Legacy VTK file of the C-alpha trace (Angstrom):
# vtk DataFile Version 3.0
C-alpha trace
ASCII
DATASET POLYDATA
POINTS 583 float
21.642 107.548 113.152
24.010 104.577 113.066
27.776 104.900 113.476
28.454 104.426 109.720
25.986 107.026 108.753
27.612 109.390 111.237
31.069 108.830 109.516
29.563 109.530 106.092
27.909 112.679 107.279
31.070 113.798 108.961
32.884 113.662 105.598
30.206 115.412 103.498
28.227 117.841 105.548
30.036 120.900 106.878
26.928 122.078 108.507
26.446 118.847 110.429
30.095 119.105 111.657
29.441 122.557 112.981
26.410 121.374 114.961
28.032 118.392 116.573
31.263 120.084 117.239
29.401 122.909 118.989
31.393 126.133 119.005
34.648 124.492 118.402
35.537 125.459 114.752
38.132 123.782 112.630
38.823 123.919 108.954
36.858 121.385 106.932
38.596 119.217 104.326
38.485 115.636 103.080
41.036 113.225 104.468
42.112 110.375 102.286
41.861 106.939 103.813
44.952 106.340 105.984
46.134 109.978 105.769
47.058 111.911 108.759
44.859 114.861 109.422
46.862 118.132 108.817
47.415 120.349 111.751
44.425 122.767 111.907
41.956 120.308 110.519
40.786 118.012 113.172
37.121 117.793 112.124
36.990 114.276 110.630
38.330 110.979 111.777
41.193 109.324 109.932
39.892 106.032 108.238
41.895 103.014 107.460
41.375 99.299 106.753
44.421 97.566 108.208
45.318 99.265 111.454
45.537 102.657 113.265
48.032 104.593 115.389
46.999 107.650 117.394
49.626 109.420 119.530
50.474 112.799 120.850
53.421 113.355 118.531
53.555 112.820 114.741
57.053 111.399 114.782
56.047 108.615 117.245
52.870 107.961 115.228
54.850 107.583 112.020
57.403 105.152 113.562
54.719 102.939 115.061
52.763 102.938 111.740
55.958 101.589 109.986
55.953 98.682 112.465
52.389 97.847 111.405
53.217 98.188 107.693
56.096 95.803 108.196
53.838 93.123 109.664
54.272 93.826 113.383
51.241 93.765 115.685
49.639 96.509 117.839
51.861 95.711 120.831
55.027 96.037 118.701
53.836 99.328 117.425
52.763 100.579 120.920
56.296 99.801 122.398
57.908 101.488 119.437
55.793 104.579 119.972
56.327 104.717 123.681
60.174 104.821 123.261
59.854 107.340 120.416
57.779 109.591 122.676
60.414 109.268 125.374
62.714 111.144 123.047
60.419 113.569 121.150
58.143 114.517 124.093
60.290 114.653 127.140
57.713 116.668 129.170
55.574 113.408 129.394
56.902 110.665 127.329
59.474 108.885 129.437
61.738 106.205 130.457
62.093 107.840 133.957
58.517 107.345 134.981
55.821 104.646 134.641
52.284 103.878 133.558
49.804 101.251 132.546
49.058 99.362 129.314
45.855 97.621 128.490
45.825 94.965 125.809
42.878 93.317 124.260
43.435 90.031 122.403
40.226 89.593 120.330
41.002 86.148 119.164
41.157 84.675 122.707
38.724 87.117 124.230
41.446 88.008 126.854
41.858 91.586 128.178
44.815 92.270 130.308
46.690 95.062 132.103
50.385 95.653 132.539
51.114 97.663 135.622
54.412 99.383 135.359
53.613 102.204 137.773
56.624 103.490 139.767
57.210 102.295 143.332
58.232 104.056 146.454
61.979 103.372 147.290
62.592 100.921 150.222
63.810 103.854 152.370
60.562 105.785 151.894
58.708 106.638 155.066
55.106 107.900 155.686
56.154 111.393 156.937
59.151 111.938 154.567
57.613 115.159 153.182
56.484 116.774 156.417
58.376 119.710 158.007
59.005 120.209 161.621
55.582 121.666 162.099
53.882 118.607 160.475
52.992 120.348 157.281
53.643 119.066 153.772
56.685 120.595 152.144
55.548 120.748 148.626
59.060 121.522 147.169
60.290 118.321 148.609
57.350 116.197 147.309
57.491 117.797 143.898
60.848 119.230 142.963
63.427 117.281 144.795
65.180 114.004 144.286
63.101 112.625 147.155
60.114 113.032 144.994
61.099 110.280 142.536
59.676 106.756 142.564
61.508 103.853 141.129
60.899 104.058 137.317
58.900 101.264 135.762
58.562 102.260 132.066
61.471 100.223 130.608
60.532 97.053 132.437
56.857 97.428 131.489
57.504 97.931 127.801
59.983 95.083 127.694
57.431 92.805 129.421
54.643 93.779 126.982
56.932 93.055 123.940
58.231 89.730 125.445
54.742 88.390 126.218
52.556 89.820 123.363
54.844 91.274 120.743
56.532 89.779 117.711
59.601 92.022 117.210
62.829 92.334 119.280
63.424 95.057 121.839
66.387 96.148 119.612
64.048 96.802 116.761
61.539 98.582 118.839
64.264 100.882 120.223
65.891 101.609 116.917
63.706 104.526 115.879
64.087 106.174 119.366
67.789 105.813 119.303
67.996 107.410 115.801
65.804 110.302 116.937
67.897 110.865 120.009
71.271 110.510 118.206
70.491 112.575 115.105
67.953 114.852 116.706
64.608 116.101 115.522
63.172 119.457 114.541
61.793 121.397 117.431
58.020 122.312 117.241
56.326 125.434 118.603
54.848 123.265 121.434
58.223 121.843 122.440
59.757 125.295 122.539
56.937 126.882 124.360
56.917 124.035 126.913
60.575 124.433 127.890
60.163 128.125 128.240
57.250 127.759 130.602
59.320 125.640 132.930
62.590 127.520 132.520
63.012 128.460 136.079
62.987 124.882 137.462
64.826 123.340 134.519
67.804 125.781 134.771
68.054 125.086 138.580
69.876 121.924 137.812
73.122 121.771 135.724
72.134 118.414 134.230
68.737 119.739 133.101
70.319 123.011 131.660
72.756 120.936 129.614
69.983 119.063 127.932
67.152 121.532 127.484
69.133 124.758 126.706
71.797 125.643 124.169
75.444 125.919 125.376
75.037 129.687 125.463
71.935 129.307 127.703
69.502 130.312 124.874
66.251 128.508 124.162
65.715 126.018 121.383
63.404 127.687 118.984
60.921 126.107 116.396
63.076 124.775 113.518
66.105 124.030 115.598
67.415 120.593 115.740
67.316 118.939 119.248
69.923 116.232 119.924
70.179 114.098 122.977
73.418 112.082 122.929
73.296 110.997 126.568
69.730 109.727 126.188
70.824 107.942 122.998
73.561 106.082 124.932
71.109 105.126 127.584
68.749 103.731 125.011
71.663 101.871 123.369
72.484 100.074 126.555
68.809 98.974 126.907
68.974 97.767 123.304
72.169 95.744 123.922
71.417 94.409 127.337
67.567 94.403 127.712
66.011 95.407 130.952
69.314 94.950 132.682
70.693 97.748 130.700
68.538 100.086 132.647
68.169 98.539 136.115
71.667 97.459 136.532
74.991 98.463 135.177
75.976 101.994 134.004
72.561 103.553 133.829
71.595 102.283 137.342
74.976 103.603 138.663
74.137 107.004 137.089
70.745 107.076 138.778
72.133 106.053 142.165
74.985 108.658 141.932
72.357 111.370 141.164
70.354 110.213 144.290
73.423 110.153 146.573
74.643 113.590 145.423
71.283 115.281 146.163
69.747 113.332 149.028
67.454 111.029 147.015
66.450 107.539 148.220
66.616 105.269 145.195
69.278 102.557 145.534
70.731 99.911 143.273
68.707 97.359 145.159
65.488 99.251 144.444
66.248 99.388 140.807
67.423 95.654 140.499
64.242 94.527 142.374
61.691 96.425 140.390
59.196 94.280 138.603
56.069 95.177 136.542
52.862 93.151 137.160
50.333 91.642 134.835
46.889 92.294 136.301
43.212 91.677 135.547
41.539 94.913 134.334
38.244 96.065 135.952
35.267 95.160 133.859
31.788 96.750 133.641
29.002 97.144 131.192
27.261 100.226 129.793
24.287 100.051 127.448
25.311 96.773 125.889
29.043 97.489 125.764
31.727 95.900 127.835
34.078 98.426 129.522
37.636 97.378 130.412
39.937 99.667 132.228
42.885 99.905 134.517
42.582 98.478 138.052
44.513 99.558 141.195
46.918 101.162 141.723
44.969 103.302 139.394
41.549 104.670 140.518
40.619 105.543 136.907
38.934 102.421 135.683
37.058 101.829 138.887
35.488 105.351 138.871
34.807 105.347 135.172
32.718 102.172 135.629
31.189 103.517 138.819
30.060 106.795 137.034
28.765 105.014 133.994
26.758 102.746 136.353
25.066 105.810 137.862
24.557 107.576 134.579
23.076 104.338 132.965
19.870 105.120 134.987
19.208 108.350 133.002
18.190 108.899 129.368
21.418 110.677 128.477
20.818 110.416 124.665
17.499 112.148 124.807
18.691 114.829 127.343
21.405 115.776 124.759
25.088 116.422 124.522
26.289 118.985 127.055
22.810 120.134 127.965
22.357 121.485 131.410
20.530 118.270 132.552
23.224 116.064 131.226
26.039 118.004 132.762
24.014 118.109 136.095
23.822 114.367 136.138
27.444 113.809 135.124
28.733 116.293 137.825
26.569 114.525 140.460
28.044 111.146 139.437
31.545 112.581 139.377
31.254 114.013 142.945
30.277 110.710 144.393
33.085 108.842 142.697
35.780 111.284 143.710
34.498 111.281 147.250
34.908 107.518 147.257
38.277 107.832 145.680
39.505 109.891 148.731
38.853 107.064 151.121
38.973 103.708 149.418
41.673 103.797 146.780
45.306 102.779 147.147
47.651 100.035 145.992
45.690 96.874 146.501
48.985 94.993 147.084
48.983 96.906 150.430
45.401 97.714 151.287
42.079 96.139 150.802
40.254 98.074 148.037
36.445 97.134 147.680
36.647 97.057 143.885
33.687 94.775 143.262
31.627 96.884 145.523
32.532 100.163 143.981
31.769 99.010 140.422
28.580 97.145 141.319
25.239 98.210 139.629
23.579 97.899 143.143
25.941 100.315 144.771
25.454 102.867 141.844
21.574 102.521 142.170
22.038 103.508 145.839
24.064 106.514 144.970
21.680 107.485 142.233
18.840 107.735 144.805
20.681 110.681 146.470
20.724 112.678 143.235
17.978 115.340 142.782
16.812 116.078 139.211
17.199 119.907 139.359
19.313 120.634 142.412
23.101 120.413 142.897
24.329 118.400 145.809
26.825 120.180 148.071
30.181 118.546 148.340
30.204 119.146 152.096
27.176 116.867 152.343
28.681 114.153 150.245
30.794 111.634 152.060
32.496 108.461 150.841
29.868 105.809 150.557
29.793 102.297 151.905
30.417 99.918 149.007
29.791 96.209 149.501
33.063 94.526 150.643
34.367 97.523 152.540
35.721 96.492 155.914
36.969 99.360 157.926
48.919 117.874 134.597
51.351 115.906 132.419
50.994 112.490 131.035
50.694 111.087 127.562
48.345 108.504 126.080
48.428 106.579 122.816
46.067 104.010 121.187
46.954 101.353 118.590
44.832 98.743 116.913
45.773 96.192 114.220
43.974 93.878 111.828
44.954 90.859 113.932
42.360 91.773 116.573
44.858 93.316 118.917
44.206 96.646 120.605
46.457 98.594 122.932
45.646 101.475 125.212
48.672 102.942 127.015
49.010 105.839 129.433
52.275 106.696 130.993
53.782 109.700 132.874
56.568 111.299 134.818
53.968 113.505 136.507
53.602 117.327 135.952
55.193 118.624 132.929
58.848 117.495 132.890
58.323 115.609 136.196
60.752 116.813 138.850
62.534 118.914 136.233
65.651 116.947 137.124
67.719 115.133 134.523
69.929 112.250 135.569
73.397 113.461 134.942
75.032 111.452 132.109
71.879 109.534 131.358
69.803 112.270 129.606
66.238 111.503 130.974
64.173 113.199 133.441
63.253 111.899 136.853
59.528 111.525 137.793
58.023 113.181 140.766
55.332 110.527 141.324
55.894 110.401 145.108
53.534 113.471 145.213
50.803 111.045 144.196
50.858 109.519 147.573
48.934 111.152 150.429
51.890 112.909 151.979
49.566 113.793 154.816
46.131 112.143 154.622
43.315 114.832 154.109
45.716 117.320 152.477
45.233 117.825 148.663
48.031 116.894 146.303
49.068 119.119 143.351
45.881 118.243 141.510
43.677 119.092 144.362
42.893 115.451 145.059
42.403 114.376 148.679
43.689 111.000 149.704
43.484 108.982 152.921
45.169 106.141 154.780
44.889 103.791 151.871
47.294 105.881 149.857
49.800 106.782 152.624
53.530 106.410 151.702
54.959 102.987 152.468
58.193 101.363 151.242
57.864 99.560 147.873
54.302 100.627 147.425
52.824 101.955 144.155
51.209 105.398 144.394
47.641 105.922 143.405
47.019 107.223 139.917
44.191 108.520 137.851
45.450 107.060 134.457
42.762 105.284 132.745
43.643 103.339 129.596
40.335 101.909 128.473
39.130 99.495 125.854
35.401 99.145 125.066
34.158 95.939 123.340
30.837 95.233 121.671
29.643 91.761 120.878
33.167 90.439 121.741
34.882 92.783 119.235
37.186 95.626 120.025
35.156 98.813 119.515
36.794 101.775 121.245
40.405 102.309 122.299
40.858 105.432 124.372
42.578 107.197 127.287
44.007 110.618 128.067
46.537 112.673 130.137
45.306 115.311 132.489
45.898 114.529 136.153
42.603 114.319 138.013
40.743 115.090 134.755
41.903 111.906 133.018
39.011 110.010 134.507
36.310 112.407 133.509
37.840 113.089 130.008
37.767 109.363 129.237
34.276 109.002 130.663
32.978 111.765 128.323
34.439 110.385 125.145
32.814 106.937 125.896
29.491 108.631 126.500
29.850 110.814 123.393
30.256 107.705 121.325
27.733 105.418 122.904
25.024 107.820 124.158
25.308 110.697 121.560
26.390 108.577 118.535
29.274 110.892 117.552
32.043 109.757 115.334
35.246 109.435 117.063
36.754 112.796 116.046
33.609 114.660 117.052
33.570 112.706 120.323
37.227 113.784 121.036
36.582 117.392 120.005
33.509 118.169 122.001
33.853 120.549 124.984
34.451 118.814 128.410
33.373 119.292 131.965
34.856 118.138 135.273
33.907 117.864 138.891
36.161 116.156 141.390
34.133 116.642 144.642
36.617 119.140 146.124
36.682 121.946 145.191
32.874 122.126 144.876
32.674 123.367 141.297
32.027 122.227 137.787
35.032 123.049 135.632
34.180 123.553 131.941
36.065 124.246 128.774
35.264 127.020 126.381
32.321 125.933 124.170
29.625 125.309 126.759
26.655 127.603 126.099
26.101 130.601 128.293
22.569 129.526 128.564
23.561 126.144 129.767
25.812 127.773 132.389
23.004 129.851 133.716
20.694 126.848 133.957
23.408 125.007 135.938
24.017 127.867 138.221
20.131 128.058 138.756
20.309 124.377 140.017
22.984 125.497 142.490
26.201 124.592 140.741
29.215 126.844 140.775
30.564 126.879 137.262
34.203 127.966 136.388
35.716 128.168 132.977
39.348 127.072 132.829
41.904 125.859 130.190
41.350 122.795 128.034
41.344 119.390 129.668
43.162 116.323 128.543
44.449 115.160 125.156
42.635 111.968 124.510
43.980 109.913 121.636
41.223 107.381 120.447
40.460 104.745 117.934
37.041 103.399 116.939
36.562 100.179 115.090
33.436 99.798 112.997
31.601 96.476 112.655
33.013 95.960 109.127
36.608 96.290 110.643
37.253 99.835 109.410
39.433 101.737 111.813
38.710 105.514 112.648
41.300 107.547 114.463
40.633 110.650 116.495
43.673 112.666 117.500
42.966 115.421 120.184
43.315 118.946 118.732
44.027 120.253 122.256
47.618 119.030 121.757
49.058 120.524 118.536
51.483 117.642 117.744
49.041 114.894 118.148
48.177 112.764 115.078
46.183 109.822 113.783
47.534 107.640 110.969
46.403 104.373 109.594
47.042 101.886 106.787
LINES 2 585
391 0 1 2 3 4 5 6 7 8 9 10 11 12 13 14 15 16 17 18 19 20 21 22 23 24 25 26 27 28 29 30 31 32 33 34 35 36 37 38 39 40 41 42 43 44 45 46 47 48 49 50 51 52 53 54 55 56 57 58 59 60 61 62 63 64 65 66 67 68 69 70 71 72 73 74 75 76 77 78 79 80 81 82 83 84 85 86 87 88 89 90 91 92 93 94 95 96 97 98 99 100 101 102 103 104 105 106 107 108 109 110 111 112 113 114 115 116 117 118 119 120 121 122 123 124 125 126 127 128 129 130 131 132 133 134 135 136 137 138 139 140 141 142 143 144 145 146 147 148 149 150 151 152 153 154 155 156 157 158 159 160 161 162 163 164 165 166 167 168 169 170 171 172 173 174 175 176 177 178 179 180 181 182 183 184 185 186 187 188 189 190 191 192 193 194 195 196 197 198 199 200 201 202 203 204 205 206 207 208 209 210 211 212 213 214 215 216 217 218 219 220 221 222 223 224 225 226 227 228 229 230 231 232 233 234 235 236 237 238 239 240 241 242 243 244 245 246 247 248 249 250 251 252 253 254 255 256 257 258 259 260 261 262 263 264 265 266 267 268 269 270 271 272 273 274 275 276 277 278 279 280 281 282 283 284 285 286 287 288 289 290 291 292 293 294 295 296 297 298 299 300 301 302 303 304 305 306 307 308 309 310 311 312 313 314 315 316 317 318 319 320 321 322 323 324 325 326 327 328 329 330 331 332 333 334 335 336 337 338 339 340 341 342 343 344 345 346 347 348 349 350 351 352 353 354 355 356 357 358 359 360 361 362 363 364 365 366 367 368 369 370 371 372 373 374 375 376 377 378 379 380 381 382 383 384 385 386 387 388 389 390
192 391 392 393 394 395 396 397 398 399 400 401 402 403 404 405 406 407 408 409 410 411 412 413 414 415 416 417 418 419 420 421 422 423 424 425 426 427 428 429 430 431 432 433 434 435 436 437 438 439 440 441 442 443 444 445 446 447 448 449 450 451 452 453 454 455 456 457 458 459 460 461 462 463 464 465 466 467 468 469 470 471 472 473 474 475 476 477 478 479 480 481 482 483 484 485 486 487 488 489 490 491 492 493 494 495 496 497 498 499 500 501 502 503 504 505 506 507 508 509 510 511 512 513 514 515 516 517 518 519 520 521 522 523 524 525 526 527 528 529 530 531 532 533 534 535 536 537 538 539 540 541 542 543 544 545 546 547 548 549 550 551 552 553 554 555 556 557 558 559 560 561 562 563 564 565 566 567 568 569 570 571 572 573 574 575 576 577 578 579 580 581 582
């Protein structure tokens, strides 16, 4: 079945949808070209001819789509969406954090990455989160002012717009300023999120003043949520550019917050922060070119590494989420995450054997250690020896235009609501990305990920990330734009959507909806979403796998572009506010 046939069937055959979506059941209805899918109906992709925006919040999607309608390009729309998400989705959208943007310029064939990951302050030290006994103090690394890295989002978005956009920073910020100044209507997800983090958010007066009413009560669905301090911060950026955040009043507010509560970020740290334009990692998979984020993210490297291993198996004929397919995926995942624990860090500080890790030859060697019907034990899997070696809240959005430009962007403040600390007078949350360093090599972080010497804390170093904005090209044309939040599950979520499209020939919405699995080496278990067959679970257990069912993983916002130039958007139903819109 070719891709176009898949789209046609997805629109007309309810029975076909029920089969490919497995036990995930959604209401079936027809979506007009360019129309956003209504909440509750996430069974068909949104179709459009001139561009597509897929984000985790409808208001951000709408504002970005307006930019495309007015003649802006995908970068313009992406930056507009990012700032809008910083207002409407404070739990993960941000100006107090950082991230990565991948841009594909089809006309020139160039694919580039903008690294605006946070940095450790200059005063950061290797053992800053260890107590007197030498153990990691998790409260310090996650919920204190020490846990914040120097934010990179504002500088990164401004750089993207300056280099590859067509509109002004003022125009890109205008919708966000309006949403902060005038407020927006609270959704059930927004209200529930604040209630779930009430204890930590109420600890700090600055956070209480933003996220709770003056009488201490919650914002409920239907209430209007206004953020005047954040609006003023955004206005300073609009007026002064990057300097409006990294110097002047906003910088003074950040530094005052740090000094008052023992944080490390200084005026110099802020003034000297710079994003970097990097060359993304590149691999191939069954005739497709895979481009993804390089270090300080581990995501792109390990997506390509796992695809290289899996390319040696007939995944299509084995079937979507069959026991044998899941077995091979889990075996590939364990080996990649084992390598992550040893080799990955900020390549500006340590030598990372990238070319070796993503080589087909290295993958072939790892594949030889995989047995067809027997699970490997994680205790027996050690980081490998790649050639060249010498010694859960984020948000993602995807945008594509009819000018041949595609943008895949993932950014975060870590956790839900970051450190839960709002900068007093500035209205935005501080990240707690310092927890993504190895506070003590060999001790898991909040996501259970082990790290080593390569990811130890050092002054001005970027902490390791799993964020994996990815663009897949076919025959030189943009084909798939994708990426996800989800902590350590980002990598495997992105991997599975790529496989669902290329191996299993699913349309983009079905590829996004399908149940997911995850294995990260340690703990030694396959984590699954609801929807994997009990018979499949029994077969996996018979091979020696431990299988555990947990909550949904990721919220992957994706775009597929057909050979005739038609755009298909797939918004992830795991996040109720996510939406796809096209024109």
